[in-house]
PDB file of N, CA, C and O in Angstrom:
ATOM      1  N   MET A   1    -132.473  47.460   5.778  1.00  0.00           N
ATOM      2  CA  MET A   1    -132.024  48.315   6.029  1.00  0.00           C
ATOM      3  C   MET A   1    -131.104  49.201   4.958  1.00  0.00           C
ATOM      4  O   MET A   1    -130.864  48.664   3.876  1.00  0.00           O
ATOM      5  N   GLU A   2    -130.511  50.713   5.247  1.00  0.00           N
ATOM      6  CA  GLU A   2    -129.587  51.538   4.268  1.00  0.00           C
ATOM      7  C   GLU A   2    -128.758  51.650   5.304  1.00  0.00           C
ATOM      8  O   GLU A   2    -128.991  51.952   6.475  1.00  0.00           O
ATOM      9  N   ASP A   3    -127.500  51.301   4.611  1.00  0.00           N
ATOM     10  CA  ASP A   3    -126.445  51.572   5.681  1.00  0.00           C
ATOM     11  C   ASP A   3    -126.070  52.748   5.558  1.00  0.00           C
ATOM     12  O   ASP A   3    -126.234  52.917   4.350  1.00  0.00           O
ATOM     13  N   MET A   4    -125.521  54.069   6.117  1.00  0.00           N
ATOM     14  CA  MET A   4    -125.733  55.392   6.552  1.00  0.00           C
ATOM     15  C   MET A   4    -123.937  55.637   6.498  1.00  0.00           C
ATOM     16  O   MET A   4    -123.322  56.503   5.874  1.00  0.00           O
ATOM     17  N   ASN A   5    -123.380  54.503   7.415  1.00  0.00           N
ATOM     18  CA  ASN A   5    -121.848  54.903   6.732  1.00  0.00           C
ATOM     19  C   ASN A   5    -121.390  54.230   5.674  1.00  0.00           C
ATOM     20  O   ASN A   5    -120.402  53.529   5.893  1.00  0.00           O
ATOM     21  N   GLU A   6    -121.838  54.240   4.551  1.00  0.00           N
ATOM     22  CA  GLU A   6    -121.508  53.875   2.682  1.00  0.00           C
ATOM     23  C   GLU A   6    -121.613  55.440   2.558  1.00  0.00           C
ATOM     24  O   GLU A   6    -122.459  56.320   2.720  1.00  0.00           O
ATOM     25  N   VAL A   7    -120.062  55.290   2.118  1.00  0.00           N
ATOM     26  CA  VAL A   7    -119.379  56.795   1.650  1.00  0.00           C
ATOM     27  C   VAL A   7    -120.406  56.719   0.178  1.00  0.00           C
ATOM     28  O   VAL A   7    -120.773  55.753  -0.491  1.00  0.00           O
ATOM     29  N   VAL A   8    -120.701  58.433   0.018  1.00  0.00           N
ATOM     30  CA  VAL A   8    -120.982  58.520  -0.603  1.00  0.00           C
ATOM     31  C   VAL A   8    -119.926  59.820  -2.025  1.00  0.00           C
ATOM     32  O   VAL A   8    -120.036  59.783  -3.250  1.00  0.00           O
ATOM     33  N   CYS A   9    -119.689  60.072  -1.801  1.00  0.00           N
ATOM     34  CA  CYS A   9    -118.523  61.192  -1.967  1.00  0.00           C
ATOM     35  C   CYS A   9    -116.779  60.873  -1.556  1.00  0.00           C
ATOM     36  O   CYS A   9    -116.142  61.460  -0.681  1.00  0.00           O
ATOM     37  N   TYR A  10    -116.244  59.711  -2.523  1.00  0.00           N
ATOM     38  CA  TYR A  10    -114.966  59.156  -2.321  1.00  0.00           C
ATOM     39  C   TYR A  10    -114.162  60.509  -1.966  1.00  0.00           C
ATOM     40  O   TYR A  10    -113.641  60.525  -0.850  1.00  0.00           O
ATOM     41  N   CYS A  11    -113.991  61.720  -2.839  1.00  0.00           N
ATOM     42  CA  CYS A  11    -112.500  62.402  -2.527  1.00  0.00           C
ATOM     43  C   CYS A  11    -112.837  63.154  -1.195  1.00  0.00           C
ATOM     44  O   CYS A  11    -111.861  63.658  -0.640  1.00  0.00           O
ATOM     45  N   LEU A  12    -114.098  63.321  -0.566  1.00  0.00           N
ATOM     46  CA  LEU A  12    -113.929  64.004   0.461  1.00  0.00           C
ATOM     47  C   LEU A  12    -113.959  62.792   2.178  1.00  0.00           C
ATOM     48  O   LEU A  12    -113.690  63.146   3.326  1.00  0.00           O
ATOM     49  N   ASN A  13    -114.270  61.769   1.817  1.00  0.00           N
ATOM     50  CA  ASN A  13    -115.349  60.598   2.539  1.00  0.00           C
ATOM     51  C   ASN A  13    -116.150  61.050   3.045  1.00  0.00           C
ATOM     52  O   ASN A  13    -116.165  61.154   4.271  1.00  0.00           O
ATOM     53  N   VAL A  14    -117.231  61.538   2.161  1.00  0.00           N
ATOM     54  CA  VAL A  14    -118.803  61.736   2.686  1.00  0.00           C
ATOM     55  C   VAL A  14    -119.706  60.346   2.856  1.00  0.00           C
ATOM     56  O   VAL A  14    -120.083  59.454   2.096  1.00  0.00           O
ATOM     57  N   THR A  15    -119.796  60.548   3.787  1.00  0.00           N
ATOM     58  CA  THR A  15    -121.722  59.703   3.654  1.00  0.00           C
ATOM     59  C   THR A  15    -122.484  59.604   4.140  1.00  0.00           C
ATOM     60  O   THR A  15    -122.927  60.459   4.906  1.00  0.00           O
ATOM     61  N   LYS A  16    -123.044  58.379   3.889  1.00  0.00           N
ATOM     62  CA  LYS A  16    -125.346  58.491   3.287  1.00  0.00           C
ATOM     63  C   LYS A  16    -125.531  59.461   4.157  1.00  0.00           C
ATOM     64  O   LYS A  16    -126.044  60.527   3.816  1.00  0.00           O
ATOM     65  N   GLY A  17    -124.937  59.088   6.005  1.00  0.00           N
ATOM     66  CA  GLY A  17    -125.465  59.813   6.785  1.00  0.00           C
ATOM     67  C   GLY A  17    -124.792  60.814   6.969  1.00  0.00           C
ATOM     68  O   GLY A  17    -124.469  60.579   8.134  1.00  0.00           O
ATOM     69  N   ALA A  18    -124.348  61.702   6.750  1.00  0.00           N
ATOM     70  CA  ALA A  18    -124.062  63.174   6.576  1.00  0.00           C
ATOM     71  C   ALA A  18    -124.863  64.177   5.553  1.00  0.00           C
ATOM     72  O   ALA A  18    -125.133  65.378   5.580  1.00  0.00           O
ATOM     73  N   ILE A  19    -125.070  63.283   4.792  1.00  0.00           N
ATOM     74  CA  ILE A  19    -125.412  63.991   3.765  1.00  0.00           C
ATOM     75  C   ILE A  19    -126.901  63.960   4.188  1.00  0.00           C
ATOM     76  O   ILE A  19    -127.473  65.028   4.405  1.00  0.00           O
ATOM     77  N   LYS A  20    -127.661  62.583   4.335  1.00  0.00           N
ATOM     78  CA  LYS A  20    -129.032  63.287   5.295  1.00  0.00           C
ATOM     79  C   LYS A  20    -128.577  63.729   6.662  1.00  0.00           C
ATOM     80  O   LYS A  20    -129.199  64.785   6.777  1.00  0.00           O
ATOM     81  N   ASN A  21    -128.190  63.647   7.276  1.00  0.00           N
ATOM     82  CA  ASN A  21    -128.251  65.084   8.901  1.00  0.00           C
ATOM     83  C   ASN A  21    -128.509  65.709   7.850  1.00  0.00           C
ATOM     84  O   ASN A  21    -129.658  65.576   7.428  1.00  0.00           O
ATOM     85  N   ALA A  22    -127.286  66.845   6.847  1.00  0.00           N
ATOM     86  CA  ALA A  22    -127.413  68.042   6.377  1.00  0.00           C
ATOM     87  C   ALA A  22    -128.978  68.242   5.241  1.00  0.00           C
ATOM     88  O   ALA A  22    -129.100  69.375   4.775  1.00  0.00           O
ATOM     89  N   VAL A  23    -129.816  67.451   4.936  1.00  0.00           N
ATOM     90  CA  VAL A  23    -130.961  67.057   4.122  1.00  0.00           C
ATOM     91  C   VAL A  23    -131.908  67.620   5.562  1.00  0.00           C
ATOM     92  O   VAL A  23    -132.643  68.598   5.433  1.00  0.00           O
ATOM     93  N   GLU A  24    -131.812  67.010   6.688  1.00  0.00           N
ATOM     94  CA  GLU A  24    -132.952  66.797   7.425  1.00  0.00           C
ATOM     95  C   GLU A  24    -132.392  68.336   8.359  1.00  0.00           C
ATOM     96  O   GLU A  24    -133.175  69.279   8.477  1.00  0.00           O
ATOM     97  N   SER A  25    -131.272  68.379   8.831  1.00  0.00           N
ATOM     98  CA  SER A  25    -130.986  70.531   9.186  1.00  0.00           C
ATOM     99  C   SER A  25    -131.500  71.553   7.940  1.00  0.00           C
ATOM    100  O   SER A  25    -131.264  72.758   7.857  1.00  0.00           O
ATOM    101  N   GLY A  26    -132.376  70.606   6.867  1.00  0.00           N
ATOM    102  CA  GLY A  26    -132.681  72.276   6.018  1.00  0.00           C
ATOM    103  C   GLY A  26    -131.798  72.233   4.753  1.00  0.00           C
ATOM    104  O   GLY A  26    -131.950  73.121   3.914  1.00  0.00           O
ATOM    105  N   SER A  27    -130.899  71.275   4.565  1.00  0.00           N
ATOM    106  CA  SER A  27    -129.777  71.860   3.133  1.00  0.00           C
ATOM    107  C   SER A  27    -130.913  71.201   1.629  1.00  0.00           C
ATOM    108  O   SER A  27    -130.518  70.470   0.721  1.00  0.00           O
ATOM    109  N   ASP A  28    -131.726  71.521   1.732  1.00  0.00           N
ATOM    110  CA  ASP A  28    -132.969  71.322   0.720  1.00  0.00           C
ATOM    111  C   ASP A  28    -132.519  70.387  -1.104  1.00  0.00           C
ATOM    112  O   ASP A  28    -132.988  69.517  -1.838  1.00  0.00           O
ATOM    113  N   THR A  29    -131.147  71.486  -1.024  1.00  0.00           N
ATOM    114  CA  THR A  29    -130.789  71.947  -2.733  1.00  0.00           C
ATOM    115  C   THR A  29    -128.785  70.794  -3.040  1.00  0.00           C
ATOM    116  O   THR A  29    -127.944  70.295  -2.293  1.00  0.00           O
ATOM    117  N   LEU A  30    -128.851  70.842  -3.545  1.00  0.00           N
ATOM    118  CA  LEU A  30    -127.134  70.678  -4.074  1.00  0.00           C
ATOM    119  C   LEU A  30    -126.060  70.890  -3.513  1.00  0.00           C
ATOM    120  O   LEU A  30    -125.232  70.219  -2.897  1.00  0.00           O
ATOM    121  N   GLU A  31    -126.290  72.714  -4.041  1.00  0.00           N
ATOM    122  CA  GLU A  31    -125.398  73.841  -3.848  1.00  0.00           C
ATOM    123  C   GLU A  31    -125.850  74.576  -1.674  1.00  0.00           C
ATOM    124  O   GLU A  31    -125.244  75.457  -1.065  1.00  0.00           O
ATOM    125  N   LYS A  32    -127.021  73.751  -1.195  1.00  0.00           N
ATOM    126  CA  LYS A  32    -127.078  73.662   0.580  1.00  0.00           C
ATOM    127  C   LYS A  32    -126.035  72.449   0.687  1.00  0.00           C
ATOM    128  O   LYS A  32    -124.931  72.602   1.210  1.00  0.00           O
ATOM    129  N   VAL A  33    -126.453  71.284   0.173  1.00  0.00           N
ATOM    130  CA  VAL A  33    -125.554  70.159   1.105  1.00  0.00           C
ATOM    131  C   VAL A  33    -124.158  70.261   0.461  1.00  0.00           C
ATOM    132  O   VAL A  33    -123.223  70.534   1.214  1.00  0.00           O
ATOM    133  N   GLN A  34    -123.986  70.126  -0.469  1.00  0.00           N
ATOM    134  CA  GLN A  34    -121.874  71.021  -0.804  1.00  0.00           C
ATOM    135  C   GLN A  34    -121.469  72.296   0.762  1.00  0.00           C
ATOM    136  O   GLN A  34    -120.559  72.181   1.583  1.00  0.00           O
ATOM    137  N   ALA A  35    -122.297  73.146   0.692  1.00  0.00           N
ATOM    138  CA  ALA A  35    -121.750  73.556   1.737  1.00  0.00           C
ATOM    139  C   ALA A  35    -122.133  73.522   2.844  1.00  0.00           C
ATOM    140  O   ALA A  35    -121.979  74.576   3.460  1.00  0.00           O
ATOM    141  N   ALA A  36    -122.727  72.463   3.536  1.00  0.00           N
ATOM    142  CA  ALA A  36    -122.947  71.944   4.534  1.00  0.00           C
ATOM    143  C   ALA A  36    -121.926  70.643   4.569  1.00  0.00           C
ATOM    144  O   ALA A  36    -121.566  70.392   5.720  1.00  0.00           O
ATOM    145  N   THR A  37    -121.436  69.851   3.668  1.00  0.00           N
ATOM    146  CA  THR A  37    -120.821  68.981   4.257  1.00  0.00           C
ATOM    147  C   THR A  37    -119.212  68.363   3.185  1.00  0.00           C
ATOM    148  O   THR A  37    -118.444  67.433   3.432  1.00  0.00           O
ATOM    149  N   GLU A  38    -119.222  69.761   1.521  1.00  0.00           N
ATOM    150  CA  GLU A  38    -117.685  69.920   1.386  1.00  0.00           C
ATOM    151  C   GLU A  38    -118.170  68.366  -0.025  1.00  0.00           C
ATOM    152  O   GLU A  38    -117.368  68.011  -0.889  1.00  0.00           O
ATOM    153  N   ALA A  39    -119.532  67.773   0.136  1.00  0.00           N
ATOM    154  CA  ALA A  39    -119.637  66.344  -0.948  1.00  0.00           C
ATOM    155  C   ALA A  39    -119.740  66.835  -1.985  1.00  0.00           C
ATOM    156  O   ALA A  39    -120.459  67.834  -1.994  1.00  0.00           O
ATOM    157  N   GLY A  40    -119.158  66.449  -3.225  1.00  0.00           N
ATOM    158  CA  GLY A  40    -119.522  66.781  -4.460  1.00  0.00           C
ATOM    159  C   GLY A  40    -118.222  68.303  -5.170  1.00  0.00           C
ATOM    160  O   GLY A  40    -118.160  69.136  -6.074  1.00  0.00           O
ATOM    161  N   THR A  41    -117.887  68.091  -4.663  1.00  0.00           N
ATOM    162  CA  THR A  41    -116.723  69.731  -4.307  1.00  0.00           C
ATOM    163  C   THR A  41    -115.342  69.990  -4.562  1.00  0.00           C
ATOM    164  O   THR A  41    -114.615  70.974  -4.428  1.00  0.00           O
ATOM    165  N   VAL A  42    -115.122  68.260  -5.164  1.00  0.00           N
ATOM    166  CA  VAL A  42    -113.812  68.116  -5.677  1.00  0.00           C
ATOM    167  C   VAL A  42    -114.297  67.768  -6.996  1.00  0.00           C
ATOM    168  O   VAL A  42    -114.674  68.637  -7.782  1.00  0.00           O
ATOM    169  N   CYS A  43    -114.304  65.979  -7.395  1.00  0.00           N
ATOM    170  CA  CYS A  43    -114.001  65.836  -8.791  1.00  0.00           C
ATOM    171  C   CYS A  43    -115.469  65.929  -9.491  1.00  0.00           C
ATOM    172  O   CYS A  43    -115.484  65.888 -10.721  1.00  0.00           O
ATOM    173  N   GLY A  44    -116.593  66.042  -8.855  1.00  0.00           N
ATOM    174  CA  GLY A  44    -117.848  66.131  -9.018  1.00  0.00           C
ATOM    175  C   GLY A  44    -118.650  64.504  -8.926  1.00  0.00           C
ATOM    176  O   GLY A  44    -119.695  64.109  -8.411  1.00  0.00           O
ATOM    177  N   ALA A  45    -117.645  63.909  -9.645  1.00  0.00           N
ATOM    178  CA  ALA A  45    -118.377  61.809 -10.182  1.00  0.00           C
ATOM    179  C   ALA A  45    -119.605  61.985  -8.840  1.00  0.00           C
ATOM    180  O   ALA A  45    -120.335  60.996  -8.908  1.00  0.00           O
ATOM    181  N   CYS A  46    -119.901  62.607  -8.058  1.00  0.00           N
ATOM    182  CA  CYS A  46    -120.886  61.410  -7.057  1.00  0.00           C
ATOM    183  C   CYS A  46    -122.046  62.768  -6.980  1.00  0.00           C
ATOM    184  O   CYS A  46    -122.759  62.810  -5.977  1.00  0.00           O
ATOM    185  N   LEU A  47    -122.215  63.878  -8.070  1.00  0.00           N
ATOM    186  CA  LEU A  47    -122.980  65.354  -7.709  1.00  0.00           C
ATOM    187  C   LEU A  47    -124.822  63.829  -8.512  1.00  0.00           C
ATOM    188  O   LEU A  47    -125.988  63.562  -8.222  1.00  0.00           O
ATOM    189  N   SER A  48    -124.187  63.588  -9.111  1.00  0.00           N
ATOM    190  CA  SER A  48    -126.177  62.748  -9.774  1.00  0.00           C
ATOM    191  C   SER A  48    -126.587  61.824  -8.373  1.00  0.00           C
ATOM    192  O   SER A  48    -127.746  61.690  -7.980  1.00  0.00           O
ATOM    193  N   ASP A  49    -124.854  60.960  -7.425  1.00  0.00           N
ATOM    194  CA  ASP A  49    -126.085  60.356  -6.734  1.00  0.00           C
ATOM    195  C   ASP A  49    -126.351  61.041  -5.192  1.00  0.00           C
ATOM    196  O   ASP A  49    -127.185  60.645  -4.377  1.00  0.00           O
ATOM    197  N   ILE A  50    -125.244  62.374  -4.998  1.00  0.00           N
ATOM    198  CA  ILE A  50    -125.950  63.609  -3.973  1.00  0.00           C
ATOM    199  C   ILE A  50    -127.735  63.985  -4.349  1.00  0.00           C
ATOM    200  O   ILE A  50    -128.708  63.927  -3.596  1.00  0.00           O
ATOM    201  N   GLU A  51    -127.668  64.283  -5.469  1.00  0.00           N
ATOM    202  CA  GLU A  51    -128.762  64.854  -5.844  1.00  0.00           C
ATOM    203  C   GLU A  51    -129.984  64.302  -5.798  1.00  0.00           C
ATOM    204  O   GLU A  51    -131.054  64.907  -5.750  1.00  0.00           O
ATOM    205  N   GLN A  52    -129.711  62.503  -5.823  1.00  0.00           N
ATOM    206  CA  GLN A  52    -130.462  61.457  -5.098  1.00  0.00           C
ATOM    207  C   GLN A  52    -131.320  61.187  -4.488  1.00  0.00           C
ATOM    208  O   GLN A  52    -132.525  60.935  -4.464  1.00  0.00           O
ATOM    209  N   LEU A  53    -129.928  61.344  -3.648  1.00  0.00           N
ATOM    210  CA  LEU A  53    -130.119  61.080  -1.699  1.00  0.00           C
ATOM    211  C   LEU A  53    -131.166  62.697  -1.445  1.00  0.00           C
ATOM    212  O   LEU A  53    -132.328  62.546  -1.070  1.00  0.00           O
ATOM    213  N   ILE A  54    -130.665  64.028  -1.666  1.00  0.00           N
ATOM    214  CA  ILE A  54    -131.210  64.404  -1.768  1.00  0.00           C
ATOM    215  C   ILE A  54    -132.898  64.910  -1.110  1.00  0.00           C
ATOM    216  O   ILE A  54    -133.366  65.340  -0.056  1.00  0.00           O
ATOM    217  N   GLU A  55    -133.510  64.425  -2.874  1.00  0.00           N
ATOM    218  CA  GLU A  55    -134.624  63.419  -3.338  1.00  0.00           C
ATOM    219  C   GLU A  55    -135.254  63.000  -2.687  1.00  0.00           C
ATOM    220  O   GLU A  55    -136.308  63.585  -2.438  1.00  0.00           O
ATOM    221  N   GLU A  56    -134.857  61.405  -1.881  1.00  0.00           N
ATOM    222  CA  GLU A  56    -134.994  60.798  -1.096  1.00  0.00           C
ATOM    223  C   GLU A  56    -135.340  61.317   1.093  1.00  0.00           C
ATOM    224  O   GLU A  56    -136.253  61.393   1.916  1.00  0.00           O
ATOM    225  N   TYR A  57    -134.335  61.448   1.005  1.00  0.00           N
ATOM    226  CA  TYR A  57    -134.342  62.291   2.200  1.00  0.00           C
ATOM    227  C   TYR A  57    -135.532  63.031   2.458  1.00  0.00           C
ATOM    228  O   TYR A  57    -136.219  62.851   3.463  1.00  0.00           O
ATOM    229  N   LYS A  58    -135.886  64.202   1.198  1.00  0.00           N
ATOM    230  CA  LYS A  58    -136.666  65.403   1.879  1.00  0.00           C
ATOM    231  C   LYS A  58    -138.032  64.590   2.916  1.00  0.00           C
ATOM    232  O   LYS A  58    -138.809  65.287   3.568  1.00  0.00           O
TER     233      LYS A  58
END
């Protein structure tokens, strides 16, 4: 089972669960997930991970 408390964006402490919730609420692009969670808006190191999770959770 996937750990929804796993941190994806360390700059802002955004978890997989927060990203999943954003995608399930209609944030189906990187830009929309960033607007909903702020993940990936500081250093950008997690952008590819966020994009992968968006595809998984769509």
